[in-house]
N, C-alpha and C positions, 0 to 999 in steps of 0.2 A: 763408694758408699757401702757394696757389700762387704767392704773388708769392714767397715765401721759396725755393719749391724752384726757381723760374727763375732767382733771383738764385745760388743756390746752386751750379745746374748752368752759369750762364754764367762764375761766376768760377773752377768746375774747369777750363772749354774753354779760359780765357782771354779769351773773349767780353768781359767785363769786368773792366777793373782790369788791361787789360794785362797779366796775370801772365805769369812769365817760366815755360817747360815745361820741366821738367827731365828730362834721358836717362838719369837714373838714377832706380831706386825707392830712397825717402829714407824714413827713421822717420816724418815726417808723412803721405808718400801712403799708408803702410800704415797707419797708426793713425789718421787722418781721413779722406783724401780716398776711401779704398775705401770704408769703412763710409758715407759721406754719401753716394756713388755708389750704392751696394748698397740704403742706403736708400730713396735718392728714387724710383729704378726698382722696386723692388718695391712700395711703400706705394702707387703711382701706378696701377700693377699692379691692385693689392688692391682701392683705390677704385673702378676701372673696373666689376674684378668684382663688388663690393658695390650698384653700379650696376645692371647686368643682372641680378642676381639680387634685386633690389627690386621689380621690374617684374614677372614672374610671381607673387609674394607680394601686393605689390599688386593685381593684377586679381584674385588670388582674394580678399583682404579686400573687395573691391567685390561680388564676385559673393554673398559671402555675407552683407554687410548688403544686397542686393538681396533675399535670400531670406526675409530676417529681417521684412525690411519689407510683404513680401506673404505674409506669414505661413508663409511655408516653414520646415518644422524642418530641422534639421542639425545634427549634433553633431561637430565636427572630432574627428580619432583624433589620440590623443596620441602612437602611433607615427609615425605622418605628419609630425606637429608636430616631433618630434625628430631623425626622418629630416633635412627641411629645417635645421631649426638645425645638425645636424652635416657636412652638403653645404656651407653657407655657410660655416661656420668653416675647415674643411679648401678649399676655394676662395679665401678670403680669406689662409689663410697660407701656400698652396702657392706665390703668386711669392717669399714671401721667401725658400722652401727653393732653388726653383728659381735666383734670382738668386745665392744663396752659392752653389751648385754652377756655375754660368757666371764667377763671378768667380775661383773659388780652384782650380777645375777645368775649365772647358769652355774657358776661352781659351788654354790652353798644350797643349790637346789637340792635336798636332799630326797631321794626316793626310796621308801621301803619296798622290797617285791617278796612275794610270798607263792614262790612256785610249789605245787605240791608234784611229789617226787614218787611216782608207782616203780615199788621195788618187787615182784613177784617172789625174791627169795626172805622177805622181811618176815622176821617173828614177829609173833603175837605180842611180844613185850614190848617191841617199838612202834606199833600201830601208835601213829599218831604226834611220835616223837620227832620235836623240833630243834632245828641248827639254826646256829646266828651264826651269818660271814659278817667280817671286815676284811677289806684289804688295798693295799695298793697305799697306805698311807703319807706316806712322802713329807715329813716334817717337816717345817719352813717356816718363812714368813707370811707365807698365805696359806699354809695350813698349819697354823700357830699350836703351843702345845694345850691352851685353852680352848680353842676349838677340837680339839679331838678329845678333851675331858667332856666335851658337848656329844660326841657321837657315842664314845664308851658308856653315859646314861643313857642316851638315847638303846643302844644296844642292850642295856640291863634290862630298861623299861618293857622291852618287848618279853620277856622272860621266856626266852628259849632253855630247853633243857641241858643244852652244851653251844658253846660259843669257839668260832675256830678263827683263825688270820692266816691270810695266805702271803704275806711278804712284801717287800719294798717297804720296811719300816722308815729307813731313811732313803737321800738319795746320792749326796755324793759325799758328804761331810762327815765325819765317822765319830766325831763332837756332841752329834743330836742322838747319837742311841740313848743317852742315859735320859734325856728329856720325853722320848717319844715313850719309852718305857715305862716310865712314871706316869705318863697322860693314860695308857693301858694298863695302870695296875690297877685301877677298881673293878674291872671286869671279874664278871661272877656269875657261875650258871650252876646246879646242883649236879650234872656229871663233868662239869669241869672245864678249862680255856684252853684250848691247844692252838698249833699252828704250824706253818713252815715258812721256809726262807724265800727272797726275792731275789732279781738279777743283781738290783742296787745295792744290797743288803754284801752283796760279793764284792762288786765294785768298792765297794767304801771300807771294805775288809772288815769286817763288822761280823762274821759270821760265828765264831765263835765265842765272843764278847758280848755281843746281844743275847745268844741262846742263854746263856750265864745269869745276865741282868734277867732275864724272864722265870727262870727259873725261879731265882730269890723272891718274887711277888707273885710265885703260885702258876705261872703261867709255861707251861712245857714247849718247846718248837720242838718238832717230831722230825731228824735226820735221817734218812733210810729209817726209820723207827717204825714199828706199829704198838698200838696200845689198844689192849681190849676195854669196849664200852659196855659195862655189864647193867641191865636190868632183867631184875625176876626169875633169874636163874639164865638168862639169854644173854648172847653177845652183840655189839657190831663190834667189826673192825677197823678202825681208823688209824690209816698210815700218813705217813708225812715224808716229804724228799727236798732237795734244797733244788734251787732251779738248772733244768737239765734242757738244753738241746743240741740237736744233731748239727746245727747252723753254727757259725762263730757269731754271737753276738756282741757285740762291743768287745768288753777284755773277756769276755766270758770264753773259755776252749770249748771244743764242740765235744759232746762225750759220742764211742762209737755206738754202745747200744742201750736207746733210752730202757730208763727205768729198771736197768739190769740189777741196779743194786738194791732193789726191794722186791724181786719175783719171789724172794723164800719167804717173804713176808705174806702175801698175798692168801691167806683164808679160803679154802674149797667149799666149808660146809656152813659158812654165813655170810652177809652181808660186807663187802667191803667197800671203805670210802677212803678216797684219797685228797689229799691235801698237798696241793702242787702248782705253784707260782704260775707257771708257763702251760698256758692249755694244749700246748700243739704235744703234750706228753699221751694227748686223749687217746689217741689211735693205739696205741702200745698198752695202752692200760686196761680197753676194752680187750684187746686180744688179752689181757693177761686175767679175764674176769674180775674185773674190778667194778663194781656195779654204778660208782656214784664219784666222779671224780671233780672236785671243788678249785677253782681257777680265778686268778689276776690278768696282771699284766698288761692287759692292755687298756686299760681306762674307758673304754668303749667305745675307743676311737679320739674321744676326748675333744675332738674337734671335727664330728660326725656332721655329715648333711645328708641321712639316711631317711629325713622326711621327703626330700625331694628325687632321691635313686638308693637303692639298699647298697648299692655298691660304691657311694662317696665317703668312705671312712678308711682315713690314712692307717688303721690297724691292718686290714687288708691286703696291704703290700707284701705283709709278713707273717698272716694266719690267718684262715678262712672265721676262726673261731673268736667273733671281736666281741661280741655281749649277747647275755640268755645262754638259754636250753638249749642244748644238741643231742642227737643220739644215732647211734650205730650199733651193729649187734654186737652185744657184750657188756655194754656200757651206756651209762650217760653221763654228761658233762654239762655242766653249769658254769658261765665267767660271769665272774661279777664286776661292776664298772669301778668299782676303788672310790675310794674318799677324797684321795690327793691330786696332783697334778703334777705332770712333769717339762720342762721347757718355759712353757708359760703359762701363767696361770690363771685360764680360759678354759671353760667347758660351753660347748654348743651342741646341743642333740645327745648329749650323754651324761645325764646327770648324774653326780656322787650317787651310789648306792650301800644300802646294807640289805642285805639278802636273808631271808626267814624261811626256812625249807620246813616242809612239814612231809614225812616218811609216810608213806601208806605202801598197805598188799593190794589195792584197789585192782 
C-alpha cells in the first residue's frame, strides 16, 4: 500500500514518468488527481492517528492482562469502551474532513496581510512607502495561469509603491516557466517590480531562462544584485539573492557561508531590504545590517494546526521561521505564506497570502 501511495504521489508531482504539468485545471485533474491527492494525504494522516491511538489502548490491554494474571479483579466500563471507540472513529475520520476543506476552500481562501514595519533608519521620503509581496506561485493544475492572473490583478489593485516576488514560480516542470511569466507580466507598480528565485526554480533548471523571460516583460530578477529605489532624493537599497542554505536541501548544494555573495552590496548609510526565498538566511542578514528580509518557502506550513498548538506545523522541522514577522538584533524578517501549494493541493491553517508592508520610522 505504501508503494502505491509513493508511486501515485511521484506520478502526480512528475517525479515519476516525466509527466507534463498542465497550467490549466482539466477534467482529469478534477475527477482523478484531486480525489487521489485528498485520499492519499487524508488516509496517511488517519493511519498515523490509528497508530497513536493504538499505543494507549495496547498499554491498557497489557495492564488488564497483568491484573488478571495476579488475581486482581476489574471490570472494564462499557461507557469508557464506547467513548474510546467513538474517539478513535472521530480521530480517524477528521483528516478526511479537514483534507476536503483544505482542498476545496483552504487553498483558495486568500488573505491580504498589512504589517507595519518600523525602521528607525528610514528616510522621510519613504515614510508610508508600501511594498506588495507575492511568493511561492507553483504554477500547475491547482494554481493555473488563470488563477495567477487573478492574484496579479489583486496585487495591482492594492496600489503598492513597489511589488516584489520571492521565488518558486515553477515546481518541477521547466516547461511551465513561460505560462507563469505571462501570468505575472501584468504586475505594475510606480517604483517597479523585482524578484528573487527559489529552490524549485533551481531544481527545474530554469534560473537563467526564467530571469530572462521576466526581464522581457519588465520584471527584474535580482541574483546577488542590488538596485537603488529612489524617492525625492533619498534611496532604499533593494537586494536579491538566489536560494541559499547551509544544509543540503534536495538537490540544492549547501553553501559554506550564507549571503557571502551579497556582503559587498549592503549599504551602510541607508535602509537595506533583502529578497531571499529561504528565511533561514535571516540570521546572517541581521548580522550584515540588513534592516528587513522578505522570504517565503515554507507555505506557512501548508497543513498547519497551530490553532491547536503553535508547534504543529511541518515546516518547523526545517526552520523556526514558518510564517509572519520575526525580529532579532540588527534586522527584521517577514515570511509570506505564498499562494501555491506543493505535494498535495491542500491548505489547512495556512491560507494563501499577499503581503502589503507599510514602512515607517515610528
